[in-house]
PDB file of N, H, CA, C and O in Angstrom:
ATOM      1  N   UNK A   1    -133.824 -85.018  94.082  1.00  0.00           N
ATOM      2  CA  UNK A   1    -132.813 -84.050  94.441  1.00  0.00           C
ATOM      3  C   UNK A   1    -131.457 -84.712  94.685  1.00  0.00           C
ATOM      4  O   UNK A   1    -130.458 -84.020  94.882  1.00  0.00           O
ATOM      5  N   UNK A   2    -131.415 -86.032  94.674  1.00  0.00           N
ATOM      6  H   UNK A   2    -132.227 -86.594  94.514  1.00  0.00           H
ATOM      7  CA  UNK A   2    -130.150 -86.717  94.884  1.00  0.00           C
ATOM      8  C   UNK A   2    -129.874 -86.976  96.349  1.00  0.00           C
ATOM      9  O   UNK A   2    -130.710 -86.724  97.216  1.00  0.00           O
ATOM     10  N   UNK A   3    -128.697 -87.477  96.600  1.00  0.00           N
ATOM     11  H   UNK A   3    -128.017 -87.681  95.896  1.00  0.00           H
ATOM     12  CA  UNK A   3    -128.301 -87.798  97.980  1.00  0.00           C
ATOM     13  C   UNK A   3    -128.093 -86.535  98.792  1.00  0.00           C
ATOM     14  O   UNK A   3    -127.534 -85.547  98.316  1.00  0.00           O
ATOM     15  N   UNK A   4    -128.553 -86.594 100.021  1.00  0.00           N
ATOM     16  H   UNK A   4    -129.006 -87.397 100.408  1.00  0.00           H
ATOM     17  CA  UNK A   4    -128.395 -85.482 100.940  1.00  0.00           C
ATOM     18  C   UNK A   4    -126.958 -85.475 101.464  1.00  0.00           C
ATOM     19  O   UNK A   4    -126.473 -86.485 101.974  1.00  0.00           O
ATOM     20  N   UNK A   5    -126.293 -84.353 101.338  1.00  0.00           N
ATOM     21  H   UNK A   5    -126.686 -83.532 100.924  1.00  0.00           H
ATOM     22  CA  UNK A   5    -124.904 -84.244 101.769  1.00  0.00           C
ATOM     23  C   UNK A   5    -124.812 -83.459 103.072  1.00  0.00           C
ATOM     24  O   UNK A   5    -125.656 -82.617 103.378  1.00  0.00           O
ATOM     25  N   UNK A   6    -123.762 -83.759 103.825  1.00  0.00           N
ATOM     26  H   UNK A   6    -123.076 -84.443 103.576  1.00  0.00           H
ATOM     27  CA  UNK A   6    -123.549 -83.112 105.121  1.00  0.00           C
ATOM     28  C   UNK A   6    -123.487 -81.598 104.973  1.00  0.00           C
ATOM     29  O   UNK A   6    -124.021 -80.880 105.819  1.00  0.00           O
ATOM     30  N   UNK A   7    -122.856 -81.102 103.933  1.00  0.00           N
ATOM     31  H   UNK A   7    -122.422 -81.685 103.246  1.00  0.00           H
ATOM     32  CA  UNK A   7    -122.721 -79.655 103.736  1.00  0.00           C
ATOM     33  C   UNK A   7    -124.091 -78.994 103.570  1.00  0.00           C
ATOM     34  O   UNK A   7    -124.285 -77.861 104.010  1.00  0.00           O
ATOM     35  N   UNK A   8    -125.026 -79.679 102.952  1.00  0.00           N
ATOM     36  H   UNK A   8    -124.868 -80.599 102.595  1.00  0.00           H
ATOM     37  CA  UNK A   8    -126.378 -79.138 102.784  1.00  0.00           C
ATOM     38  C   UNK A   8    -127.074 -79.059 104.143  1.00  0.00           C
ATOM     39  O   UNK A   8    -127.725 -78.061 104.453  1.00  0.00           O
ATOM     40  N   UNK A   9    -126.936 -80.115 104.952  1.00  0.00           N
ATOM     41  H   UNK A   9    -126.408 -80.925 104.699  1.00  0.00           H
ATOM     42  CA  UNK A   9    -127.520 -80.106 106.292  1.00  0.00           C
ATOM     43  C   UNK A   9    -126.933 -78.948 107.091  1.00  0.00           C
ATOM     44  O   UNK A   9    -127.659 -78.209 107.756  1.00  0.00           O
ATOM     45  N   UNK A  10    -125.626 -78.800 107.022  1.00  0.00           N
ATOM     46  H   UNK A  10    -125.036 -79.400 106.482  1.00  0.00           H
ATOM     47  CA  UNK A  10    -124.934 -77.718 107.734  1.00  0.00           C
ATOM     48  C   UNK A  10    -125.472 -76.351 107.308  1.00  0.00           C
ATOM     49  O   UNK A  10    -125.729 -75.493 108.152  1.00  0.00           O
ATOM     50  N   UNK A  11    -125.640 -76.152 106.017  1.00  0.00           N
ATOM     51  H   UNK A  11    -125.431 -76.849 105.331  1.00  0.00           H
ATOM     52  CA  UNK A  11    -126.118 -74.865 105.503  1.00  0.00           C
ATOM     53  C   UNK A  11    -127.557 -74.564 105.914  1.00  0.00           C
ATOM     54  O   UNK A  11    -127.905 -73.408 106.156  1.00  0.00           O
ATOM     55  N   UNK A  12    -128.390 -75.594 105.995  1.00  0.00           N
ATOM     56  H   UNK A  12    -128.107 -76.533 105.798  1.00  0.00           H
ATOM     57  CA  UNK A  12    -129.808 -75.384 106.276  1.00  0.00           C
ATOM     58  C   UNK A  12    -130.089 -75.254 107.775  1.00  0.00           C
ATOM     59  O   UNK A  12    -130.815 -74.350 108.187  1.00  0.00           O
ATOM     60  N   UNK A  13    -129.529 -76.136 108.584  1.00  0.00           N
ATOM     61  H   UNK A  13    -128.940 -76.871 108.248  1.00  0.00           H
ATOM     62  CA  UNK A  13    -129.872 -76.112 110.006  1.00  0.00           C
ATOM     63  C   UNK A  13    -128.680 -75.928 110.941  1.00  0.00           C
ATOM     64  O   UNK A  13    -128.868 -75.780 112.148  1.00  0.00           O
ATOM     65  N   UNK A  14    -127.491 -75.934 110.421  1.00  0.00           N
ATOM     66  H   UNK A  14    -127.339 -76.055 109.440  1.00  0.00           H
ATOM     67  CA  UNK A  14    -126.294 -75.883 111.258  1.00  0.00           C
ATOM     68  C   UNK A  14    -126.254 -74.737 112.243  1.00  0.00           C
ATOM     69  O   UNK A  14    -125.877 -74.936 113.398  1.00  0.00           O
ATOM     70  N   UNK A  15    -126.627 -73.562 111.827  1.00  0.00           N
ATOM     71  H   UNK A  15    -126.933 -73.400 110.889  1.00  0.00           H
ATOM     72  CA  UNK A  15    -126.557 -72.395 112.713  1.00  0.00           C
ATOM     73  C   UNK A  15    -127.706 -72.353 113.728  1.00  0.00           C
ATOM     74  O   UNK A  15    -127.687 -71.535 114.648  1.00  0.00           O
ATOM     75  N   UNK A  16    -128.687 -73.215 113.568  1.00  0.00           N
ATOM     76  H   UNK A  16    -128.703 -73.879 112.821  1.00  0.00           H
ATOM     77  CA  UNK A  16    -129.855 -73.209 114.446  1.00  0.00           C
ATOM     78  C   UNK A  16    -129.719 -74.185 115.617  1.00  0.00           C
ATOM     79  O   UNK A  16    -130.550 -74.183 116.525  1.00  0.00           O
ATOM     80  N   UNK A  17    -128.685 -75.010 115.598  1.00  0.00           N
ATOM     81  H   UNK A  17    -128.010 -75.012 114.860  1.00  0.00           H
ATOM     82  CA  UNK A  17    -128.520 -76.044 116.613  1.00  0.00           C
ATOM     83  C   UNK A  17    -127.329 -75.747 117.512  1.00  0.00           C
ATOM     84  O   UNK A  17    -126.347 -75.141 117.083  1.00  0.00           O
ATOM     85  N   UNK A  18    -127.428 -76.180 118.761  1.00  0.00           N
ATOM     86  H   UNK A  18    -128.225 -76.672 119.110  1.00  0.00           H
ATOM     87  CA  UNK A  18    -126.348 -75.951 119.714  1.00  0.00           C
ATOM     88  C   UNK A  18    -125.764 -77.288 120.154  1.00  0.00           C
ATOM     89  O   UNK A  18    -126.498 -78.225 120.468  1.00  0.00           O
ATOM     90  N   UNK A  19    -124.445 -77.366 120.174  1.00  0.00           N
ATOM     91  H   UNK A  19    -123.848 -76.605 119.919  1.00  0.00           H
ATOM     92  CA  UNK A  19    -123.759 -78.572 120.624  1.00  0.00           C
ATOM     93  C   UNK A  19    -124.173 -78.896 122.041  1.00  0.00           C
ATOM     94  O   UNK A  19    -124.335 -78.006 122.875  1.00  0.00           O
ATOM     95  N   UNK A  20    -124.343 -80.184 122.305  1.00  0.00           N
ATOM     96  H   UNK A  20    -124.212 -80.907 121.627  1.00  0.00           H
ATOM     97  CA  UNK A  20    -124.692 -80.696 123.632  1.00  0.00           C
ATOM     98  C   UNK A  20    -126.047 -80.232 124.136  1.00  0.00           C
ATOM     99  O   UNK A  20    -126.378 -80.488 125.294  1.00  0.00           O
ATOM    100  N   UNK A  21    -126.848 -79.556 123.311  1.00  0.00           N
ATOM    101  H   UNK A  21    -126.580 -79.347 122.371  1.00  0.00           H
ATOM    102  CA  UNK A  21    -128.187 -79.118 123.732  1.00  0.00           C
ATOM    103  C   UNK A  21    -129.248 -79.524 122.717  1.00  0.00           C
ATOM    104  O   UNK A  21    -130.407 -79.126 122.831  1.00  0.00           O
ATOM    105  N   UNK A  22    -128.852 -80.312 121.730  1.00  0.00           N
ATOM    106  H   UNK A  22    -127.911 -80.635 121.637  1.00  0.00           H
ATOM    107  CA  UNK A  22    -129.754 -80.677 120.651  1.00  0.00           C
ATOM    108  C   UNK A  22    -129.789 -82.188 120.501  1.00  0.00           C
ATOM    109  O   UNK A  22    -128.769 -82.861 120.652  1.00  0.00           O
ATOM    110  N   UNK A  23    -130.965 -82.713 120.202  1.00  0.00           N
ATOM    111  H   UNK A  23    -131.793 -82.166 120.079  1.00  0.00           H
ATOM    112  CA  UNK A  23    -131.106 -84.127 119.870  1.00  0.00           C
ATOM    113  C   UNK A  23    -131.649 -84.192 118.451  1.00  0.00           C
ATOM    114  O   UNK A  23    -132.704 -83.630 118.157  1.00  0.00           O
ATOM    115  N   UNK A  24    -130.940 -84.866 117.590  1.00  0.00           N
ATOM    116  H   UNK A  24    -130.083 -85.323 117.829  1.00  0.00           H
ATOM    117  CA  UNK A  24    -131.333 -85.024 116.192  1.00  0.00           C
ATOM    118  C   UNK A  24    -131.884 -86.428 115.997  1.00  0.00           C
ATOM    119  O   UNK A  24    -131.210 -87.411 116.305  1.00  0.00           O
ATOM    120  N   UNK A  25    -133.105 -86.524 115.487  1.00  0.00           N
ATOM    121  H   UNK A  25    -133.653 -85.726 115.236  1.00  0.00           H
ATOM    122  CA  UNK A  25    -133.706 -87.809 115.117  1.00  0.00           C
ATOM    123  C   UNK A  25    -133.817 -87.809 113.598  1.00  0.00           C
ATOM    124  O   UNK A  25    -134.364 -86.883 113.001  1.00  0.00           O
ATOM    125  N   UNK A  26    -133.292 -88.859 112.990  1.00  0.00           N
ATOM    126  H   UNK A  26    -132.848 -89.612 113.475  1.00  0.00           H
ATOM    127  CA  UNK A  26    -133.305 -88.910 111.525  1.00  0.00           C
ATOM    128  C   UNK A  26    -133.312 -90.344 111.047  1.00  0.00           C
ATOM    129  O   UNK A  26    -133.282 -91.287 111.837  1.00  0.00           O
ATOM    130  N   UNK A  27    -133.352 -90.486 109.735  1.00  0.00           N
ATOM    131  H   UNK A  27    -133.377 -89.720 109.093  1.00  0.00           H
ATOM    132  CA  UNK A  27    -133.121 -91.807 109.180  1.00  0.00           C
ATOM    133  C   UNK A  27    -131.623 -92.107 109.316  1.00  0.00           C
ATOM    134  O   UNK A  27    -130.877 -91.305 109.879  1.00  0.00           O
ATOM    135  N   UNK A  28    -131.197 -93.230 108.815  1.00  0.00           N
ATOM    136  H   UNK A  28    -131.803 -93.881 108.358  1.00  0.00           H
ATOM    137  CA  UNK A  28    -129.829 -93.680 109.065  1.00  0.00           C
ATOM    138  C   UNK A  28    -128.813 -93.212 108.015  1.00  0.00           C
ATOM    139  O   UNK A  28    -127.733 -93.794 107.911  1.00  0.00           O
ATOM    140  N   UNK A  29    -129.130 -92.193 107.254  1.00  0.00           N
ATOM    141  H   UNK A  29    -130.007 -91.720 107.339  1.00  0.00           H
ATOM    142  CA  UNK A  29    -128.158 -91.696 106.265  1.00  0.00           C
ATOM    143  C   UNK A  29    -126.872 -91.269 106.940  1.00  0.00           C
ATOM    144  O   UNK A  29    -126.888 -90.636 107.996  1.00  0.00           O
ATOM    145  N   UNK A  30    -125.769 -91.618 106.325  1.00  0.00           N
ATOM    146  H   UNK A  30    -125.756 -92.131 105.467  1.00  0.00           H
ATOM    147  CA  UNK A  30    -124.457 -91.321 106.888  1.00  0.00           C
ATOM    148  C   UNK A  30    -124.212 -89.819 107.000  1.00  0.00           C
ATOM    149  O   UNK A  30    -123.458 -89.390 107.872  1.00  0.00           O
ATOM    150  N   UNK A  31    -124.823 -89.018 106.148  1.00  0.00           N
ATOM    151  H   UNK A  31    -125.437 -89.367 105.439  1.00  0.00           H
ATOM    152  CA  UNK A  31    -124.617 -87.569 106.197  1.00  0.00           C
ATOM    153  C   UNK A  31    -125.141 -86.983 107.514  1.00  0.00           C
ATOM    154  O   UNK A  31    -124.536 -86.058 108.056  1.00  0.00           O
ATOM    155  N   UNK A  32    -126.259 -87.509 108.036  1.00  0.00           N
ATOM    156  H   UNK A  32    -126.750 -88.261 107.596  1.00  0.00           H
ATOM    157  CA  UNK A  32    -126.764 -87.047 109.331  1.00  0.00           C
ATOM    158  C   UNK A  32    -125.804 -87.450 110.449  1.00  0.00           C
ATOM    159  O   UNK A  32    -125.531 -86.670 111.362  1.00  0.00           O
ATOM    160  N   UNK A  33    -125.303 -88.666 110.364  1.00  0.00           N
ATOM    161  H   UNK A  33    -125.524 -89.300 109.623  1.00  0.00           H
ATOM    162  CA  UNK A  33    -124.365 -89.152 111.383  1.00  0.00           C
ATOM    163  C   UNK A  33    -123.111 -88.282 111.423  1.00  0.00           C
ATOM    164  O   UNK A  33    -122.669 -87.878 112.499  1.00  0.00           O
ATOM    165  N   UNK A  34    -122.541 -87.995 110.263  1.00  0.00           N
ATOM    166  H   UNK A  34    -122.900 -88.323 109.390  1.00  0.00           H
ATOM    167  CA  UNK A  34    -121.348 -87.143 110.199  1.00  0.00           C
ATOM    168  C   UNK A  34    -121.639 -85.745 110.724  1.00  0.00           C
ATOM    169  O   UNK A  34    -120.838 -85.175 111.466  1.00  0.00           O
ATOM    170  N   UNK A  35    -122.778 -85.197 110.343  1.00  0.00           N
ATOM    171  H   UNK A  35    -123.429 -85.660 109.741  1.00  0.00           H
ATOM    172  CA  UNK A  35    -123.165 -83.871 110.814  1.00  0.00           C
ATOM    173  C   UNK A  35    -123.255 -83.850 112.336  1.00  0.00           C
ATOM    174  O   UNK A  35    -122.740 -82.936 112.980  1.00  0.00           O
ATOM    175  N   UNK A  36    -123.910 -84.859 112.910  1.00  0.00           N
ATOM    176  H   UNK A  36    -124.328 -85.602 112.388  1.00  0.00           H
ATOM    177  CA  UNK A  36    -124.078 -84.922 114.364  1.00  0.00           C
ATOM    178  C   UNK A  36    -122.736 -85.051 115.078  1.00  0.00           C
ATOM    179  O   UNK A  36    -122.507 -84.391 116.092  1.00  0.00           O
ATOM    180  N   UNK A  37    -121.863 -85.885 114.565  1.00  0.00           N
ATOM    181  H   UNK A  37    -122.049 -86.421 113.742  1.00  0.00           H
ATOM    182  CA  UNK A  37    -120.545 -86.062 115.174  1.00  0.00           C
ATOM    183  C   UNK A  37    -119.751 -84.768 115.108  1.00  0.00           C
ATOM    184  O   UNK A  37    -119.192 -84.327 116.112  1.00  0.00           O
ATOM    185  N   UNK A  38    -119.699 -84.163 113.933  1.00  0.00           N
ATOM    186  H   UNK A  38    -120.153 -84.522 113.117  1.00  0.00           H
ATOM    187  CA  UNK A  38    -118.925 -82.932 113.748  1.00  0.00           C
ATOM    188  C   UNK A  38    -119.427 -81.781 114.614  1.00  0.00           C
ATOM    189  O   UNK A  38    -118.656 -80.903 115.000  1.00  0.00           O
ATOM    190  N   UNK A  39    -120.727 -81.791 114.917  1.00  0.00           N
ATOM    191  H   UNK A  39    -121.354 -82.504 114.604  1.00  0.00           H
ATOM    192  CA  UNK A  39    -121.326 -80.689 115.676  1.00  0.00           C
ATOM    193  C   UNK A  39    -121.657 -81.061 117.119  1.00  0.00           C
ATOM    194  O   UNK A  39    -122.339 -80.309 117.814  1.00  0.00           O
ATOM    195  N   UNK A  40    -121.177 -82.213 117.566  1.00  0.00           N
ATOM    196  H   UNK A  40    -120.623 -82.824 117.001  1.00  0.00           H
ATOM    197  CA  UNK A  40    -121.381 -82.674 118.944  1.00  0.00           C
ATOM    198  C   UNK A  40    -122.853 -82.683 119.329  1.00  0.00           C
ATOM    199  O   UNK A  40    -123.239 -82.173 120.381  1.00  0.00           O
ATOM    200  N   UNK A  41    -123.665 -83.269 118.463  1.00  0.00           N
ATOM    201  H   UNK A  41    -123.352 -83.683 117.609  1.00  0.00           H
ATOM    202  CA  UNK A  41    -125.107 -83.342 118.665  1.00  0.00           C
ATOM    203  C   UNK A  41    -125.499 -84.792 118.916  1.00  0.00           C
ATOM    204  O   UNK A  41    -125.056 -85.696 118.208  1.00  0.00           O
ATOM    205  N   UNK A  42    -126.335 -85.004 119.933  1.00  0.00           N
ATOM    206  H   UNK A  42    -126.695 -84.269 120.508  1.00  0.00           H
ATOM    207  CA  UNK A  42    -126.856 -86.345 120.190  1.00  0.00           C
ATOM    208  C   UNK A  42    -127.712 -86.761 118.997  1.00  0.00           C
ATOM    209  O   UNK A  42    -128.535 -85.978 118.521  1.00  0.00           O
ATOM    210  N   UNK A  43    -127.524 -87.989 118.512  1.00  0.00           N
ATOM    211  H   UNK A  43    -126.856 -88.624 118.899  1.00  0.00           H
ATOM    212  CA  UNK A  43    -128.196 -88.425 117.293  1.00  0.00           C
ATOM    213  C   UNK A  43    -128.833 -89.795 117.496  1.00  0.00           C
ATOM    214  O   UNK A  43    -128.180 -90.730 117.958  1.00  0.00           O
ATOM    215  N   UNK A  44    -130.108 -89.904 117.148  1.00  0.00           N
ATOM    216  H   UNK A  44    -130.638 -89.144 116.773  1.00  0.00           H
ATOM    217  CA  UNK A  44    -130.831 -91.171 117.205  1.00  0.00           C
ATOM    218  C   UNK A  44    -131.381 -91.461 115.820  1.00  0.00           C
ATOM    219  O   UNK A  44    -132.064 -90.631 115.220  1.00  0.00           O
ATOM    220  N   UNK A  45    -131.076 -92.643 115.325  1.00  0.00           N
ATOM    221  H   UNK A  45    -130.521 -93.318 115.812  1.00  0.00           H
ATOM    222  CA  UNK A  45    -131.531 -93.012 113.988  1.00  0.00           C
ATOM    223  C   UNK A  45    -132.725 -93.952 114.071  1.00  0.00           C
ATOM    224  O   UNK A  45    -132.839 -94.771 114.983  1.00  0.00           O
ATOM    225  N   UNK A  46    -133.601 -93.809 113.098  1.00  0.00           N
ATOM    226  H   UNK A  46    -133.508 -93.144 112.357  1.00  0.00           H
ATOM    227  CA  UNK A  46    -134.744 -94.687 112.957  1.00  0.00           C
ATOM    228  C   UNK A  46    -134.635 -95.363 111.593  1.00  0.00           C
ATOM    229  O   UNK A  46    -134.307 -94.721 110.596  1.00  0.00           O
ATOM    230  N   UNK A  47    -134.909 -96.647 111.561  1.00  0.00           N
ATOM    231  H   UNK A  47    -135.175 -97.169 112.371  1.00  0.00           H
ATOM    232  CA  UNK A  47    -134.727 -97.425 110.338  1.00  0.00           C
ATOM    233  C   UNK A  47    -136.056 -97.591 109.607  1.00  0.00           C
ATOM    234  O   UNK A  47    -136.885 -98.421 109.982  1.00  0.00           O
ATOM    235  N   UNK A  48    -136.244 -96.802 108.573  1.00  0.00           N
ATOM    236  H   UNK A  48    -135.571 -96.129 108.268  1.00  0.00           H
ATOM    237  CA  UNK A  48    -137.489 -96.838 107.805  1.00  0.00           C
ATOM    238  C   UNK A  48    -137.663 -98.182 107.101  1.00  0.00           C
ATOM    239  O   UNK A  48    -138.785 -98.638 106.880  1.00  0.00           O
ATOM    240  N   UNK A  49    -136.556 -98.799 106.757  1.00  0.00           N
ATOM    241  H   UNK A  49    -135.644 -98.429 106.937  1.00  0.00           H
ATOM    242  CA  UNK A  49    -136.607-100.071 106.035  1.00  0.00           C
ATOM    243  C   UNK A  49    -137.391-101.131 106.810  1.00  0.00           C
ATOM    244  O   UNK A  49    -138.058-101.979 106.218  1.00  0.00           O
ATOM    245  N   UNK A  50    -137.303-101.071 108.122  1.00  0.00           N
ATOM    246  H   UNK A  50    -136.761-100.382 108.603  1.00  0.00           H
ATOM    247  CA  UNK A  50    -138.036-102.021 108.963  1.00  0.00           C
ATOM    248  C   UNK A  50    -139.229-101.343 109.646  1.00  0.00           C
ATOM    249  O   UNK A  50    -139.772-101.844 110.631  1.00  0.00           O
ATOM    250  N   UNK A  51    -139.615-100.206 109.101  1.00  0.00           N
ATOM    251  H   UNK A  51    -139.174 -99.799 108.301  1.00  0.00           H
ATOM    252  CA  UNK A  51    -140.782 -99.428 109.564  1.00  0.00           C
ATOM    253  C   UNK A  51    -140.660 -99.015 111.032  1.00  0.00           C
ATOM    254  O   UNK A  51    -141.650 -98.985 111.763  1.00  0.00           O
ATOM    255  N   UNK A  52    -139.440 -98.697 111.451  1.00  0.00           N
ATOM    256  H   UNK A  52    -138.635 -98.721 110.857  1.00  0.00           H
ATOM    257  CA  UNK A  52    -139.225 -98.200 112.812  1.00  0.00           C
ATOM    258  C   UNK A  52    -139.568 -96.720 112.816  1.00  0.00           C
ATOM    259  O   UNK A  52    -138.926 -95.929 112.125  1.00  0.00           O
ATOM    260  N   UNK A  53    -140.574 -96.343 113.589  1.00  0.00           N
ATOM    261  H   UNK A  53    -141.095 -96.985 114.150  1.00  0.00           H
ATOM    262  CA  UNK A  53    -141.000 -94.950 113.635  1.00  0.00           C
ATOM    263  C   UNK A  53    -140.769 -94.320 115.005  1.00  0.00           C
ATOM    264  O   UNK A  53    -140.768 -93.097 115.147  1.00  0.00           O
ATOM    265  N   UNK A  54    -140.575 -95.166 116.005  1.00  0.00           N
ATOM    266  H   UNK A  54    -140.576 -96.160 115.890  1.00  0.00           H
ATOM    267  CA  UNK A  54    -140.331 -94.705 117.370  1.00  0.00           C
ATOM    268  C   UNK A  54    -139.184 -95.519 117.954  1.00  0.00           C
ATOM    269  O   UNK A  54    -139.079 -96.724 117.724  1.00  0.00           O
ATOM    270  N   UNK A  55    -138.336 -94.851 118.704  1.00  0.00           N
ATOM    271  H   UNK A  55    -138.421 -93.872 118.891  1.00  0.00           H
ATOM    272  CA  UNK A  55    -137.211 -95.530 119.343  1.00  0.00           C
ATOM    273  C   UNK A  55    -137.227 -95.183 120.823  1.00  0.00           C
ATOM    274  O   UNK A  55    -137.277 -94.010 121.191  1.00  0.00           O
ATOM    275  N   UNK A  56    -137.186 -96.200 121.665  1.00  0.00           N
ATOM    276  H   UNK A  56    -137.146 -97.153 121.365  1.00  0.00           H
ATOM    277  CA  UNK A  56    -137.189 -96.034 123.118  1.00  0.00           C
ATOM    278  C   UNK A  56    -138.408 -95.267 123.630  1.00  0.00           C
ATOM    279  O   UNK A  56    -138.345 -94.654 124.695  1.00  0.00           O
ATOM    280  N   UNK A  57    -139.495 -95.293 122.899  1.00  0.00           N
ATOM    281  H   UNK A  57    -139.546 -95.791 122.033  1.00  0.00           H
ATOM    282  CA  UNK A  57    -140.744 -94.613 123.262  1.00  0.00           C
ATOM    283  C   UNK A  57    -140.578 -93.099 123.421  1.00  0.00           C
ATOM    284  O   UNK A  57    -141.457 -92.436 123.972  1.00  0.00           O
ATOM    285  N   UNK A  58    -139.479 -92.561 122.951  1.00  0.00           N
ATOM    286  H   UNK A  58    -138.765 -93.099 122.503  1.00  0.00           H
ATOM    287  CA  UNK A  58    -139.214 -91.129 123.099  1.00  0.00           C
ATOM    288  C   UNK A  58    -138.920 -90.478 121.753  1.00  0.00           C
ATOM    289  O   UNK A  58    -139.494 -89.442 121.417  1.00  0.00           O
ATOM    290  N   UNK A  59    -138.033 -91.085 120.997  1.00  0.00           N
ATOM    291  H   UNK A  59    -137.567 -91.926 121.271  1.00  0.00           H
ATOM    292  CA  UNK A  59    -137.530 -90.483 119.767  1.00  0.00           C
ATOM    293  C   UNK A  59    -138.377 -90.941 118.585  1.00  0.00           C
ATOM    294  O   UNK A  59    -138.504 -92.135 118.314  1.00  0.00           O
ATOM    295  N   UNK A  60    -138.952 -89.962 117.888  1.00  0.00           N
ATOM    296  H   UNK A  60    -138.848 -88.992 118.108  1.00  0.00           H
ATOM    297  CA  UNK A  60    -139.780 -90.306 116.730  1.00  0.00           C
ATOM    298  C   UNK A  60    -139.684 -89.204 115.682  1.00  0.00           C
ATOM    299  O   UNK A  60    -139.266 -88.081 115.963  1.00  0.00           O
ATOM    300  N   UNK A  61    -140.081 -89.558 114.479  1.00  0.00           N
ATOM    301  H   UNK A  61    -140.420 -90.470 114.250  1.00  0.00           H
ATOM    302  CA  UNK A  61    -140.051 -88.579 113.391  1.00  0.00           C
ATOM    303  C   UNK A  61    -141.446 -88.346 112.816  1.00  0.00           C
ATOM    304  O   UNK A  61    -141.588 -87.687 111.786  1.00  0.00           O
ATOM    305  N   UNK A  62    -142.460 -88.872 113.466  1.00  0.00           N
ATOM    306  H   UNK A  62    -142.344 -89.407 114.303  1.00  0.00           H
ATOM    307  CA  UNK A  62    -143.804 -88.724 112.931  1.00  0.00           C
ATOM    308  C   UNK A  62    -144.266 -87.269 112.871  1.00  0.00           C
ATOM    309  O   UNK A  62    -144.970 -86.891 111.935  1.00  0.00           O
ATOM    310  N   UNK A  63    -143.889 -86.455 113.835  1.00  0.00           N
ATOM    311  H   UNK A  63    -143.317 -86.761 114.596  1.00  0.00           H
ATOM    312  CA  UNK A  63    -144.270 -85.042 113.805  1.00  0.00           C
ATOM    313  C   UNK A  63    -143.669 -84.364 112.577  1.00  0.00           C
ATOM    314  O   UNK A  63    -144.346 -83.605 111.883  1.00  0.00           O
ATOM    315  N   UNK A  64    -142.422 -84.638 112.321  1.00  0.00           N
ATOM    316  H   UNK A  64    -141.872 -85.254 112.885  1.00  0.00           H
ATOM    317  CA  UNK A  64    -141.760 -84.060 111.145  1.00  0.00           C
ATOM    318  C   UNK A  64    -142.413 -84.573 109.869  1.00  0.00           C
ATOM    319  O   UNK A  64    -142.677 -83.797 108.950  1.00  0.00           O
ATOM    320  N   UNK A  65    -142.675 -85.869 109.806  1.00  0.00           N
ATOM    321  H   UNK A  65    -142.461 -86.500 110.552  1.00  0.00           H
ATOM    322  CA  UNK A  65    -143.327 -86.432 108.620  1.00  0.00           C
ATOM    323  C   UNK A  65    -144.704 -85.813 108.392  1.00  0.00           C
ATOM    324  O   UNK A  65    -145.074 -85.520 107.255  1.00  0.00           O
ATOM    325  N   UNK A  66    -145.449 -85.616 109.453  1.00  0.00           N
ATOM    326  H   UNK A  66    -145.149 -85.854 110.377  1.00  0.00           H
ATOM    327  CA  UNK A  66    -146.780 -85.022 109.350  1.00  0.00           C
ATOM    328  C   UNK A  66    -146.700 -83.578 108.848  1.00  0.00           C
ATOM    329  O   UNK A  66    -147.454 -83.180 107.959  1.00  0.00           O
ATOM    330  N   UNK A  67    -145.791 -82.808 109.417  1.00  0.00           N
ATOM    331  H   UNK A  67    -145.179 -83.131 110.139  1.00  0.00           H
ATOM    332  CA  UNK A  67    -145.616 -81.414 108.982  1.00  0.00           C
ATOM    333  C   UNK A  67    -145.188 -81.360 107.523  1.00  0.00           C
ATOM    334  O   UNK A  67    -145.709 -80.555 106.751  1.00  0.00           O
ATOM    335  N   UNK A  68    -144.262 -82.194 107.151  1.00  0.00           N
ATOM    336  H   UNK A  68    -143.839 -82.847 107.778  1.00  0.00           H
ATOM    337  CA  UNK A  68    -143.781 -82.238 105.760  1.00  0.00           C
ATOM    338  C   UNK A  68    -144.926 -82.552 104.813  1.00  0.00           C
ATOM    339  O   UNK A  68    -145.045 -81.935 103.755  1.00  0.00           O
ATOM    340  N   UNK A  69    -145.770 -83.506 105.186  1.00  0.00           N
ATOM    341  H   UNK A  69    -145.673 -84.007 106.046  1.00  0.00           H
ATOM    342  CA  UNK A  69    -146.907 -83.887 104.362  1.00  0.00           C
ATOM    343  C   UNK A  69    -147.873 -82.718 104.196  1.00  0.00           C
ATOM    344  O   UNK A  69    -148.356 -82.474 103.091  1.00  0.00           O
ATOM    345  N   UNK A  70    -148.163 -81.988 105.280  1.00  0.00           N
ATOM    346  H   UNK A  70    -147.771 -82.186 106.179  1.00  0.00           H
ATOM    347  CA  UNK A  70    -149.070 -80.836 105.189  1.00  0.00           C
ATOM    348  C   UNK A  70    -148.488 -79.729 104.308  1.00  0.00           C
ATOM    349  O   UNK A  70    -149.216 -79.076 103.560  1.00  0.00           O
ATOM    350  N   UNK A  71    -147.183 -79.524 104.399  1.00  0.00           N
ATOM    351  H   UNK A  71    -146.591 -80.055 105.006  1.00  0.00           H
ATOM    352  CA  UNK A  71    -146.550 -78.495 103.566  1.00  0.00           C
ATOM    353  C   UNK A  71    -146.663 -78.876 102.080  1.00  0.00           C
ATOM    354  O   UNK A  71    -146.918 -78.018 101.235  1.00  0.00           O
ATOM    355  N   UNK A  72    -146.473 -80.151 101.772  1.00  0.00           N
ATOM    356  H   UNK A  72    -146.265 -80.848 102.459  1.00  0.00           H
ATOM    357  CA  UNK A  72    -146.586 -80.598 100.387  1.00  0.00           C
ATOM    358  C   UNK A  72    -147.986 -80.377  99.832  1.00  0.00           C
ATOM    359  O   UNK A  72    -148.150 -80.020  98.665  1.00  0.00           O
ATOM    360  N   UNK A  73    -149.015 -80.594 100.692  1.00  0.00           N
ATOM    361  H   UNK A  73    -148.881 -80.884 101.640  1.00  0.00           H
ATOM    362  CA  UNK A  73    -150.389 -80.428 100.244  1.00  0.00           C
ATOM    363  C   UNK A  73    -150.700 -78.965 100.063  1.00  0.00           C
ATOM    364  O   UNK A  73    -151.818 -78.614  99.687  1.00  0.00           O
TER     365      UNK A  73
END
């Protein structure tokens, strides 16, 4: 599908999130970072390249990965 752009993130989830009340956990793509900054959302990145799946024992993306995998099946 190509590179994920900030405008796509905005269109898909932008209206569902509230500034200063949302925490976004994602990979380190710059589009997520820009989206979080523009929408005043706390953002924590996980680096898949080094197999980082949990950050500070709180922030993780395994639930999302698991759900995504089940939807694909």
